[in-house]
VODREN-580183 format. One line per field, with one value per residue: residue in one letter; residue number from 1; z, x, y of N, C-alpha, C, O in turn. Coordinates in steps of 0.02 Angstrom, whole numbers, always signed. Atoms other than C-alpha are relative to their C-alpha. Example, Ala and Ser with C-alpha at 12.3 -4.5 7.8 and 13.67 -1.06 7.14 Angstrom:
rolo: (A, S);
vextor: (1, 2);
n_w: (+0, -3);
n_u: (+45, -42);
n_v: (-59, -59);
ca_w: (+390, +357);
ca_u: (+615, +684);
ca_v: (-225, -53);
c_w: (+0, +37);
c_u: (+45, -39);
c_v: (+60, +55);
o_w: (+33, +45);
o_u: (+97, -14);
o_v: (+59, +110);
This chain:
rolo: (X, X, X, X, X, X, X, X, X, X, X, X, X, X, X, X, X, X, X, X, X, X, X, X, X, X, X, X, X, X, X, X, X, X, X, X, X, X, X, X, X, X, X, X, X, X, X, X, X, X, X, X, X, X, X, X, X, X, X, X, X, X, X, X, X, X, X, X, X, X, X, X, X, X, X, X, X, X, X, X, X, X, X, X, X, X, X, X, X, X, X, X, X, X, X, X, X, X, X, X, X, X, X, X, X, X, X, X, X, X, X, X, X, X, X, X, X, X, X, X, X, X, X, X, X, X, X, X, X, X, X, X, X, X, X, X, X, X, X, X, X, X, X, X, X, X, X, X, X, X, X, X, X, X, X, X, X, X, X, X, X, X, X, X, X, X, X, X, X, X, X, X, X, X, X, X, X, X, X, X, X, X, X, X, X, X, X, X, X, X, X, X, X, X, X, X, X, X, X, X, X, X, X, X, X, X, X, X, X, X, X, X, X, X, X, X, X, X, X, X, X, X, X, X, X, X, X, X, X, X, X, X, X, X, X, X, X, X, X, X, X, X, X, X, X, X, X, X, X, X, X, X, X, X, X, X, X, X);
vextor: (1, 2, 3, 4, 5, 6, 7, 8, 9, 10, 11, 12, 13, 14, 15, 16, 17, 18, 19, 20, 21, 22, 23, 24, 25, 26, 27, 28, 29, 30, 31, 32, 33, 34, 35, 36, 37, 38, 39, 40, 41, 42, 43, 44, 45, 46, 47, 48, 49, 50, 51, 52, 53, 54, 55, 56, 57, 58, 59, 60, 61, 62, 63, 64, 65, 66, 67, 68, 69, 70, 71, 72, 73, 74, 75, 76, 77, 78, 79, 80, 81, 82, 83, 84, 85, 86, 87, 88, 89, 90, 91, 92, 93, 94, 95, 96, 97, 98, 99, 100, 101, 102, 103, 104, 105, 106, 107, 108, 109, 110, 111, 112, 113, 114, 115, 116, 117, 118, 119, 120, 121, 122, 123, 124, 125, 126, 127, 128, 129, 130, 131, 132, 133, 134, 135, 136, 137, 138, 139, 140, 141, 142, 143, 144, 145, 146, 147, 148, 149, 150, 151, 152, 153, 154, 155, 156, 157, 158, 159, 160, 161, 162, 163, 164, 165, 166, 167, 168, 169, 170, 171, 172, 173, 174, 175, 176, 177, 178, 179, 180, 181, 182, 183, 184, 185, 186, 187, 188, 189, 190, 191, 192, 193, 194, 195, 196, 197, 198, 199, 200, 201, 202, 203, 204, 205, 206, 207, 208, 209, 210, 211, 212, 213, 214, 215, 216, 217, 218, 219, 220, 221, 222, 223, 224, 225, 226, 227, 228, 229, 230, 231, 232, 233, 234, 235, 236, 237, 238, 239, 240, 241, 242, 243, 244, 245, 246, 247, 248, 249, 250, 251, 252, 253, 254, 255, 256, 257, 258);
n_w: (+53, -16, +34, +66, +24, +20, +73, +29, -1, +48, +67, +10, +7, +63, +53, +30, -42, -42, +44, +39, -45, -9, +63, -1, -44, +32, +54, -28, +16, -65, -53, -53, -65, -55, -38, -67, -54, +8, +58, +60, +36, -3, +56, -13, +57, +52, +36, +43, +55, +49, +32, +46, +58, +39, +29, +53, +58, +29, +34, +61, +50, -10, -27, -69, -1, +14, -45, -51, +29, +14, -62, -30, +51, +2, +51, +69, +13, -4, +64, +52, -9, +21, +73, +25, -15, +43, +68, +4, -8, +60, +52, -12, +33, -23, -69, -44, +11, -63, -41, +30, -18, -70, -5, +26, -52, -50, +13, -40, -72, -43, +33, +4, -66, -23, +54, +16, -52, -56, +23, +0, -69, -16, +35, -35, -60, +21, +19, -60, -36, -49, +8, +40, -41, -19, +60, +10, -50, +21, +58, -26, -35, +51, +30, -50, -9, +58, +1, -61, -22, +60, -9, -25, +40, +30, -54, -22, +50, -5, -58, +18, +47, -38, -45, +37, +20, -60, -17, -71, -7, +31, -45, -57, +23, +8, -67, -18, +34, -35, -67, -2, -37, -68, -54, -8, -56, +15, -10, +62, +33, -21, +32, +71, +6, -11, +58, +57, -13, +16, +73, +26, -18, +40, +69, +7, +24, -55, -32, -25, +48, +30, -39, +25, -19, -71, -9, +7, -64, +2, +18, -43, +18, +64, -13, -39, +42, +39, -43, -40, +45, -14, -67, -37, +15, -25, -61, -9, +44, -30, -54, +31, +29, -55, -30, +47, -2, -64, +4, +46, -35, -52, +34, +25, +64, -10, +36, -23, -52, +15);
n_u: (+16, -17, -59, +17, +68, +35, +0, +49, -29, -55, +30, +31, -53, -35, +48, +19, +46, -28, -9, -61, -58, -8, -25, -72, -32, +0, -49, -66, -23, -5, -4, +50, -31, +15, +60, -14, +26, +72, +12, +8, -60, -8, -41, -39, -13, -35, +50, +40, -43, -1, +66, +4, -41, +35, +59, -20, -23, +59, +38, -36, +9, -45, +37, -18, -47, -67, -18, -48, -67, -20, -18, -59, -52, -55, +17, -4, +58, +59, +7, +15, +69, +43, +0, +44, +69, +15, +13, +66, +52, +4, +35, +72, +34, -10, +21, -55, -58, -17, -38, -65, -42, -17, -48, -63, -32, -30, -72, -33, +3, +52, +45, +68, +29, -8, -5, -67, -23, -25, -61, -53, -22, -41, -64, -37, -28, -59, -51, -26, -42, +35, -11, +50, +55, +42, +38, +50, +52, +39, +40, +57, +44, +37, +50, +53, +36, +43, +54, +41, +20, -16, +14, -59, -58, -33, -31, -58, -52, -23, -44, -64, -35, -26, -52, -60, -32, -30, -57, +1, +51, -28, -49, +36, +35, -51, -15, +59, -3, -53, +24, +29, -45, -9, +42, +59, -8, -56, +22, -3, +65, +39, -29, +17, +72, +11, -25, +44, +64, -9, -2, +67, +42, -22, +22, +68, +48, +42, -18, +61, +40, +55, +62, +45, -22, +13, +66, -3, -12, -62, -56, -58, -30, -34, -59, -48, -32, -52, -49, -37, -26, -66, -24, -13, -67, -48, +28, -24, +40, +67, -3, -11, +63, +46, -20, +15, +73, +17, -22, +45, +64, -12, -3, +67, +15, +51, -15, +41, -27, +10);
n_v: (+47, +69, +25, +23, -6, +61, +8, -46, -67, -2, -1, -65, -50, +9, -10, +63, +37, +53, +57, -12, +10, +72, +27, -16, +49, +66, -1, -12, -68, -34, +50, -5, -15, +46, -17, -26, +41, +9, +41, -41, -21, -73, -24, -60, -44, +38, +39, -45, -21, +55, +1, -57, +16, +51, -31, -47, +38, +32, -52, -20, +52, +57, +58, +17, +56, -25, -55, +22, +1, -69, -34, +31, +7, -49, -50, +26, +44, -44, -35, +49, +21, -56, -4, +53, -20, -58, +24, +32, -52, -42, +39, -4, -56, -68, -11, +19, -43, -33, +48, +9, -56, +7, +54, -25, -41, +46, +4, -52, +17, -27, -46, +25, -7, -69, -50, -24, -46, +39, +33, -51, -7, +59, -10, -53, +31, +37, -49, -33, +46, +41, +72, +35, +25, -57, -18, +53, -10, -58, +21, +39, -46, -38, +45, +10, -64, -11, +49, +1, -68, -40, -72, -34, +20, -58, -39, +40, -11, -69, -4, +32, -44, -57, +24, +17, -63, -27, +43, +19, +52, +60, +28, +29, +60, +52, +24, +41, +65, +38, +17, +67, +44, -25, +26, -43, -46, -46, -70, -38, +4, -58, -60, +2, -12, -72, -37, +14, -34, -71, -7, +11, -57, -58, +12, -26, +50, +24, +62, +33, +38, -38, +3, +52, +67, +10, +28, +73, +34, +37, -45, +12, +64, -9, -42, +38, +50, -34, -32, +49, +52, +27, -16, +62, +22, -49, -30, -68, -43, -3, -50, -65, -23, -14, -64, -55, -9, -32, -70, -36, -10, -51, -65, -17, +34, +52, +63, +56, +43, +71);
ca_w: (+962, +984, +932, +750, +648, +620, +444, +416, +468, +364, +210, +234, +255, +98, -3, -38, +29, +166, +33, -69, +80, +109, -75, -59, +86, -12, -156, -38, -90, +89, +239, +369, +534, +695, +801, +963, +1132, +1082, +927, +803, +669, +688, +542, +559, +444, +355, +311, +244, +142, +57, +25, -54, -167, -221, -247, -352, -463, -488, -533, -662, -749, -680, -655, -472, -513, -564, -427, -296, -411, -460, -281, -233, -392, -409, -522, -678, -663, -613, -773, -881, -806, -832, -1014, -1039, -952, -1049, -1215, -1174, -1117, -1274, -1378, -1301, -1358, -1323, -1156, -1085, -1146, -979, -888, -1012, -977, -791, -810, -913, -767, -660, -744, -637, -472, -351, -485, -493, -305, -287, -393, -474, -338, -202, -305, -323, -133, -117, -249, -152, +7, -85, -158, +16, +77, +181, +211, +97, +240, +292, +114, +103, +264, +201, +38, +134, +243, +87, +10, +172, +191, +14, +36, +216, +248, +73, +139, +222, +83, -5, +160, +213, +50, +70, +245, +178, +35, +152, +274, +142, +94, +272, +301, +490, +477, +359, +483, +628, +525, +482, +667, +693, +563, +656, +818, +768, +850, +1011, +1177, +1205, +1367, +1283, +1342, +1167, +1113, +1217, +1149, +971, +998, +1064, +916, +788, +872, +858, +674, +642, +734, +632, +470, +409, +333, +438, +562, +613, +528, +404, +484, +372, +420, +604, +578, +537, +684, +625, +593, +743, +689, +511, +570, +696, +566, +462, +604, +696, +543, +586, +764, +827, +747, +828, +1010, +1010, +862, +947, +1097, +985, +892, +1055, +1127, +970, +971, +1155, +1122, +977, +1081, +1221, +1093, +1048, +892, +881, +833, +840, +994, +960);
ca_u: (+1268, +1263, +1413, +1366, +1206, +1075, +1059, +904, +994, +1147, +1039, +944, +1104, +1183, +1022, +990, +868, +899, +876, +1015, +1134, +1100, +1130, +1299, +1338, +1289, +1402, +1546, +1553, +1527, +1581, +1448, +1494, +1498, +1341, +1338, +1283, +1101, +1123, +1116, +1244, +1313, +1383, +1521, +1589, +1706, +1559, +1461, +1610, +1618, +1429, +1443, +1583, +1484, +1324, +1416, +1502, +1339, +1252, +1388, +1344, +1476, +1399, +1392, +1489, +1638, +1635, +1727, +1875, +1876, +1880, +2018, +2120, +2291, +2294, +2347, +2213, +2087, +2121, +2116, +1950, +1876, +1928, +1833, +1676, +1687, +1695, +1539, +1442, +1484, +1407, +1238, +1110, +1092, +1004, +1167, +1281, +1270, +1329, +1470, +1535, +1527, +1621, +1755, +1788, +1830, +2000, +2037, +2009, +1909, +1820, +1672, +1645, +1698, +1682, +1834, +1842, +1864, +1994, +2090, +2094, +2162, +2294, +2342, +2365, +2487, +2579, +2598, +2684, +2548, +2573, +2482, +2381, +2320, +2267, +2178, +2083, +2031, +1974, +1864, +1796, +1748, +1661, +1564, +1521, +1454, +1350, +1287, +1285, +1282, +1216, +1385, +1495, +1530, +1563, +1681, +1777, +1785, +1858, +1990, +2033, +2052, +2154, +2275, +2310, +2369, +2547, +2524, +2364, +2451, +2592, +2472, +2373, +2532, +2572, +2395, +2422, +2581, +2482, +2411, +2563, +2552, +2489, +2310, +2368, +2512, +2500, +2542, +2367, +2285, +2406, +2373, +2184, +2191, +2296, +2185, +2028, +2097, +2131, +1957, +1875, +1978, +1913, +1759, +1682, +1532, +1569, +1390, +1272, +1145, +977, +882, +988, +949, +770, +826, +820, +976, +1085, +1197, +1223, +1267, +1385, +1465, +1500, +1596, +1682, +1734, +1788, +1942, +1953, +1947, +2117, +2198, +2148, +2255, +2158, +1994, +2048, +2111, +1945, +1846, +1947, +1926, +1737, +1728, +1828, +1715, +1558, +1634, +1659, +1474, +1483, +1329, +1386, +1284, +1310, +1341);
ca_v: (+730, +541, +438, +425, +425, +292, +222, +329, +489, +446, +412, +576, +677, +605, +617, +433, +304, +177, +44, +124, +126, -58, -92, -2, -119, -275, -223, -186, -2, +60, -43, -81, +3, -98, -104, -3, -67, -46, -152, -7, +27, +203, +301, +431, +566, +444, +332, +481, +539, +368, +373, +546, +485, +331, +431, +562, +436, +341, +503, +537, +374, +257, +82, +31, -127, -19, +113, +11, -16, +168, +230, +109, +124, +205, +360, +264, +130, +265, +362, +206, +151, +323, +323, +160, +223, +386, +292, +192, +346, +444, +304, +339, +469, +655, +640, +567, +706, +796, +640, +618, +793, +765, +602, +690, +805, +652, +653, +806, +716, +823, +922, +804, +823, +1005, +1163, +1243, +1375, +1244, +1150, +1314, +1330, +1153, +1191, +1347, +1245, +1132, +1281, +1356, +1199, +1116, +931, +809, +735, +908, +950, +782, +817, +989, +910, +788, +929, +1028, +878, +847, +1032, +1043, +886, +909, +1097, +1176, +1342, +1379, +1311, +1477, +1565, +1425, +1446, +1635, +1615, +1496, +1614, +1763, +1660, +1600, +1781, +1813, +1747, +1748, +1645, +1524, +1501, +1473, +1348, +1253, +1243, +1179, +1043, +992, +983, +815, +737, +840, +778, +841, +925, +1018, +1201, +1259, +1206, +1342, +1473, +1417, +1415, +1594, +1654, +1568, +1637, +1813, +1786, +1718, +1863, +1986, +1910, +2006, +1849, +1793, +1655, +1615, +1493, +1567, +1606, +1485, +1335, +1362, +1304, +1127, +1008, +919, +1073, +1038, +858, +907, +1043, +926, +791, +918, +1011, +854, +754, +649, +717, +538, +513, +665, +703, +860, +931, +887, +991, +1132, +1141, +1134, +1279, +1384, +1353, +1400, +1558, +1607, +1579, +1683, +1821, +1815, +1704, +1592, +1418, +1257, +1150, +965);
c_w: (+22, -39, -66, -14, -13, -76, -33, -2, -52, -72, -16, -11, -69, -60, -39, +46, +43, -44, -42, +42, +9, -63, -6, +43, -34, -55, +25, -15, +63, +54, +51, +66, +53, +36, +69, +53, -5, -61, -65, -32, +0, -52, +19, -64, -56, -41, -48, -59, -55, -37, -51, -63, -45, -35, -59, -62, -35, -39, -64, -54, +6, +29, +71, +4, -9, +50, +52, -26, -14, +63, +30, -48, +10, -58, -71, -17, +2, -67, -56, +4, -22, -75, -30, +11, -45, -71, -6, +7, -64, -59, +9, -26, +39, +73, +51, -8, +64, +46, -28, +19, +73, +10, -24, +53, +54, -10, +41, +75, +35, -38, -14, +66, +23, -60, -9, +55, +59, -19, -1, +71, +20, -34, +36, +64, -16, -17, +61, +45, +54, -15, -39, +41, +22, -59, -12, +49, -18, -60, +24, +36, -50, -32, +48, +8, -58, +0, +59, +21, -58, +9, +28, -44, -28, +53, +26, -49, +5, +60, -14, -46, +35, +44, -36, -29, +59, +22, +73, +12, -29, +47, +61, -20, -10, +68, +24, -33, +32, +68, +4, +41, +73, +49, +9, +56, -11, +8, -63, -35, +19, -33, -73, -10, +8, -62, -60, +9, -19, -75, -30, +14, -40, -72, -7, -25, +58, +26, +22, -57, -30, +39, -22, +23, +73, +13, -6, +66, +2, -18, +41, -19, -65, +9, +37, -41, -42, +46, +39, -42, +17, +69, +41, -11, +28, +61, +10, -43, +26, +55, -29, -28, +54, +32, -45, +0, +64, -1, -44, +33, +54, -30, -31, -67, +15, -43, +26, +54, -21, +65);
c_u: (+20, +61, -19, -74, -30, +2, -49, +27, +55, -27, -29, +53, +33, -47, -17, -51, +37, +14, +64, +63, +12, +26, +75, +37, +5, +53, +71, +28, +9, -1, -55, +34, -20, -63, +21, -32, -74, -18, -10, +68, +3, +50, +35, +15, +37, -47, -40, +41, +0, -67, -7, +40, -35, -60, +17, +23, -58, -42, +33, -4, +47, -41, +23, +52, +72, +25, +51, +71, +25, +24, +64, +59, +57, -15, +1, -59, -65, -12, -19, -73, -48, -4, -49, -73, -21, -17, -70, -56, -9, -34, -75, -28, +4, -19, +53, +62, +21, +40, +70, +48, +21, +53, +69, +38, +31, +75, +39, -11, -60, -54, -69, -36, +0, +3, +72, +28, +30, +65, +58, +27, +45, +68, +43, +32, +64, +57, +32, +39, -34, +11, -58, -59, -46, -44, -55, -58, -44, -44, -62, -49, -41, -54, -59, -41, -48, -60, -48, -24, +14, -9, +61, +61, +37, +35, +63, +58, +28, +46, +68, +41, +31, +58, +65, +36, +36, +58, +0, -51, +25, +49, -33, -36, +49, +20, -57, +1, +54, -24, -32, +42, +11, -42, -60, +6, +58, -24, +2, -68, -43, +26, -19, -74, -15, +21, -45, -68, +5, +0, -69, -46, +19, -22, -72, -51, -41, +21, -61, -35, -54, -64, -44, +19, -16, -67, -1, +17, +66, +60, +62, +36, +39, +64, +53, +37, +56, +56, +42, +28, +73, +27, +17, +70, +54, -30, +22, -40, -71, -1, +10, -65, -51, +17, -17, -76, -21, +20, -47, -67, +7, +3, -67, -17, -47, +14, -44, +36, -12, -7);
c_v: (-70, -21, -31, +5, -69, -4, +48, +71, +6, +4, +69, +54, -3, +11, -63, -34, -51, -62, +7, -12, -75, -34, +14, -51, -69, -5, +11, +69, +42, -53, +11, +15, -52, +23, +27, -45, -13, -43, +38, +13, +76, +23, +65, +39, -37, -43, +43, +25, -52, -3, +56, -15, -51, +30, +45, -37, -35, +50, +23, -54, -59, -58, -16, -55, +23, +51, -20, +1, +70, +35, -26, -4, +50, +48, -26, -44, +41, +34, -48, -23, +55, +7, -51, +18, +58, -22, -29, +52, +40, -36, +4, +66, +65, +10, -21, +45, +35, -45, -10, +56, -2, -53, +23, +40, -45, -6, +51, -11, +29, +37, -28, +8, +72, +47, +23, +45, -38, -36, +50, +11, -58, +5, +51, -28, -39, +47, +33, -48, -40, -74, -32, -23, +56, +20, -51, +8, +60, -16, -37, +46, +41, -43, -10, +64, +11, -46, +8, +69, +48, +75, +38, -11, +61, +42, -35, +11, +70, +8, -30, +45, +59, -22, -14, +61, +33, -45, -23, -56, -65, -34, -33, -65, -58, -29, -45, -68, -44, -24, -69, -48, +22, -39, +47, +51, +48, +72, +42, +0, +60, +64, +3, +14, +74, +40, -11, +33, +73, +12, -8, +60, +63, -5, +25, -50, -26, -68, -40, -38, +45, -11, -58, -70, -15, -33, -76, -32, -35, +43, -15, -65, +6, +39, -39, -52, +32, +25, -49, -57, -15, +20, -62, -26, +47, +36, +72, +49, +6, +53, +70, +28, +19, +67, +59, +13, +36, +74, +42, +13, +53, +70, +19, -32, -58, -60, -56, -40, -72, -38);
o_w: (+53, -86, -72, +30, -27, -110, -87, -52, -88, -112, -71, -54, -98, -115, -98, +100, +30, -36, -53, +19, +6, -61, -29, +25, -32, -65, -13, -8, +65, +56, +67, +87, +45, +34, +97, +37, +25, -75, -116, +2, -14, -59, +48, -118, -115, -102, -105, -114, -114, -98, -105, -119, -106, -95, -110, -118, -96, -93, -110, -109, -36, +80, +86, +49, +7, +52, +67, +8, -5, +63, +64, -30, +40, -100, -112, -70, -35, -92, -98, -47, -53, -103, -78, -33, -69, -101, -56, -25, -82, -108, -35, -49, +93, +107, +110, +23, +77, +77, +10, +34, +90, +49, +5, +56, +94, +37, +48, +115, +23, -9, -35, +68, +66, -113, +34, +70, +86, +22, +12, +80, +53, -5, +41, +81, +20, +2, +59, +97, +97, -73, -38, +19, +28, -51, -30, +30, -11, -66, +0, +29, -37, -44, +27, +14, -48, -21, +50, +46, -51, -26, +23, -28, -22, +42, +40, -27, +0, +55, +6, -37, +23, +49, -10, -51, +50, +49, +88, +50, -1, +54, +82, +19, +4, +75, +54, -2, +32, +96, +59, +69, +110, +31, +6, +55, +35, -23, -66, -75, -24, -55, -99, -57, -29, -83, -97, -40, -50, -100, -76, -29, -50, -109, +30, -20, +111, -13, +36, -116, +5, +65, +20, +36, +92, +66, +14, +101, +56, -36, +13, -18, -71, -16, +21, -30, -53, +33, +57, -16, +19, +84, +84, +28, +24, +53, +35, -22, +20, +59, -6, -17, +48, +49, -22, +1, +63, +24, -28, +27, +64, +4, -64, -95, +57, -103, +85, +51, -37, +64);
o_u: (+72, +82, -23, -115, +5, +18, -36, +17, +59, -2, -21, +45, +48, -25, -33, -66, +94, +65, +99, +111, +69, +63, +112, +91, +58, +83, +119, +88, +53, -47, -73, +78, -70, -80, +71, -59, -100, -76, -26, +118, -47, +105, +4, -10, +25, -38, -53, +15, -6, -69, -34, +17, -37, -71, -17, +3, -61, -67, +0, +20, +46, -73, +83, +94, +118, +84, +97, +116, +85, +76, +100, +111, +47, -57, -41, -90, -112, -69, -61, -107, -99, -57, -84, -115, -77, -63, -105, -108, -65, -52, -113, +10, +34, +10, +46, +113, +81, +88, +118, +106, +78, +100, +120, +99, +72, +112, +100, -7, -116, -107, -113, -97, -40, +28, +114, +88, +81, +111, +115, +87, +97, +120, +104, +88, +114, +114, +92, +65, +0, +18, -114, -116, -107, -104, -111, -116, -105, -100, -118, -110, -100, -109, -116, -102, -106, -115, -109, -80, +55, +22, +63, +115, +99, +90, +113, +115, +89, +97, +119, +101, +89, +109, +118, +93, +70, +46, +21, -37, +14, +47, -13, -38, +32, +29, -46, -18, +48, +4, -48, +17, +47, -91, -52, -28, +76, -73, -30, -82, -76, -13, -37, -93, -57, -14, -59, -98, -40, -28, -88, -85, -22, -19, -115, -111, -13, +40, -56, -22, -80, -77, -73, -25, -18, -78, -49, +63, +94, +113, +117, +97, +95, +117, +112, +96, +108, +115, +99, +50, +115, +85, +60, +95, +113, -61, -17, -55, -101, -48, -21, -82, -87, -28, -39, -97, -63, -17, -63, -96, -38, -11, -72, -69, -33, -1, -63, +97, -69, -16);
o_v: (-79, +12, -92, +19, -117, +45, +74, +106, +56, +43, +95, +98, +49, +27, -60, -9, -68, -95, -42, -42, -98, -83, -29, -74, -101, -57, +8, +81, +85, -94, +68, -23, -87, +82, +5, -98, -60, -56, +8, +22, +109, -4, +110, +21, -24, -49, +24, +33, -36, -13, +46, +0, -43, +19, +45, -19, -37, +35, +48, -44, -103, -49, -13, -55, -14, +68, +18, +25, +84, +68, +11, -31, +103, +33, -8, -36, +27, +34, -31, -29, +41, +22, -36, +9, +61, +5, -16, +45, +57, -5, -17, +109, +67, +53, -8, +33, +43, -23, -17, +44, +14, -44, +5, +38, -21, -21, +45, +36, +8, +52, +9, +10, +91, +28, +12, +44, -18, -40, +31, +22, -48, -13, +43, -11, -35, +36, +50, -27, -70, -94, -9, -18, +45, +33, -34, -2, +57, +8, -25, +37, +54, -19, -7, +61, +30, -27, -1, +76, +94, +115, +99, +13, +65, +68, -2, +21, +80, +43, -3, +53, +76, +12, +1, +55, +83, -99, -79, -103, -119, -95, -87, -113, -115, -90, -97, -118, -105, -71, -92, -97, -11, -72, +107, +102, +86, +92, +94, +45, +89, +106, +56, +49, +101, +85, +37, +57, +101, +61, +29, +80, +107, +45, +2, -38, -42, -113, -99, -26, +88, -65, -93, -111, -73, -63, -108, -10, -48, +16, -20, -69, -20, +21, -34, -62, +1, +13, -35, -109, +30, +6, -61, -66, +32, +89, +113, +105, +59, +93, +118, +86, +68, +106, +111, +71, +81, +116, +99, +67, +94, +120, +71, -15, -100, -61, -55, -48, -91, -99);
């Protein structure tokens, strides 16, 4: 996969038009990425995450002029702003009742972007003692998966649920979250990749992509944006993920190549 997506690809992945993306830029809701050596702006997973958040809030009835403040607000200001938007929506007629209910769910944070089942998984991660930054990254990965590769979303959740019921897998995953601070050449990464691969292969939940999604020409790009989210900030995790993917392919698991 190239280093990022063009504006047309990014718009298609998120489900908006190029004109809408440019409008987001003009309003300051989504920062414009730097141009590459060819003069094109390239969008990464973080840019797409922001677009999904803006698109979802707009779809819930939040005016675009207020979305930037909502996304950047602290929890108290976020709740106060939502109360005000909710009041205005409830004053409108019956065809807006569905939007009002969706907006009400915003008070529960992720629940406008993720279903209750996914939020329960995130709550479980917190209960099991995972670091806040790891839970935040998993939250972003779930949002991206649901938006970009929805056909694997339920399977992804099932794998997480099964894994969190396995104390050994939980411990290995915690070690993996600590590996963000390791040197990419640390020999422990190979050992951890091998152990995590064994755990994944022992899980009966399918690891391969659904047959239907394979027919899309951009499947590998979509999968890569999710699977490589935030790897640029943690070289050791990038190597860990690459080793696990290589191990799974060596075991006969058919994964998209980016």
